[in-house]
N, C-alpha and C positions, 0 to 999 in steps of 0.2 A: 504494500500500500504506500502511495506517495502523496504528500500534501504539497501543493504549490501555493506559496503565500508571500506576503510582505510582513515585516515585523510590526509596523505601526497600525495595521488594519484591525478594527474591532471585530469584524466578522471572522477574520482569520484567527484572532485570539479565541473566539468562541469555539471554533473547530479544534484548535490546539488544546483548549481546556477539556473538551469532550474526549479527545483522544487520551489525554492524561488520566481523566476520571475512569475511563474504561481500561486503562493500562494496555492500550493497543499499540503494537509495534508498527512503526511507519518510518519511511524516509522523508526528509523534508528538503524542499528546494525553495530557497529564498530567491525570489525573482526581483528584477529591477522595479523601482517605484514607477517609472514612466510606462504606461501601457504599451506604446509602440515597441518598446525594447523587450517585451515579454514573449520572445519567440518560442521558448519552451512551452509556455502555457498555451499559445496558439496551436502549436503542433499537436498537443495532447487533446485540446478541447474545442478548437475551432473558434475561440474567442480570447480576449485579453484580460478579462476580469479575474480576480481572485477572491476567495479561495477556490481552488480546484482540487478535488480528491480523485485519484485514480487507484482503483483496487481491482487488479486483474484487468478484465476487459471493461469493467464499469468505470465510467467517467462522470463525475457529478460537478456541476458548476454553480449551483445555488446553495447558499448557506443552510437553509432549512432542509433541503433535500439531503445534504451531507449529514446534518445532525440526525435526521430521521434514519438514514441508512446506517449510520454508526450504531444508533440505538438498536435497530433491528438485527444487524449482523454481528455485533460485538458485545451483546449482553446488557445493554441499557434498557431503561423503561421508555417506551414511546411517548413523546410529548406532542401535544396538539399545537399546530401552527396558530399564530394570532390571526384574527380576522383581517381581511384586506383593509388597509388603512390604519391598523393598530400597531404595525411594526414601526420601529424607529428608522426613518429614512435618512438620517443624518450622514451616513457613510455607505450608501448602497453599493455593494460589490467593490468597494475600495477602488473607485474609478477616478484616478488622477487625470 
């Protein structure tokens, strides 16, 4: 399992915290801050936003999808997503 992320991104931090909570083993790839320079992310996911989680053939690009996937596949309790409009949009997909 590989997590593509940037250090300052709150959504990336949420995924890292979930991985730590679940004691899941993963490789991390810290990508450049500027989206156009995130070639590795694009090659894996077809887009430049982070976080991106690749687990075998599965590639996830949305934070809530990643968290749900980790809960489902690595032993956590499934959490419900907030209703549309309830989520904090301050740093959507860490899109510089």
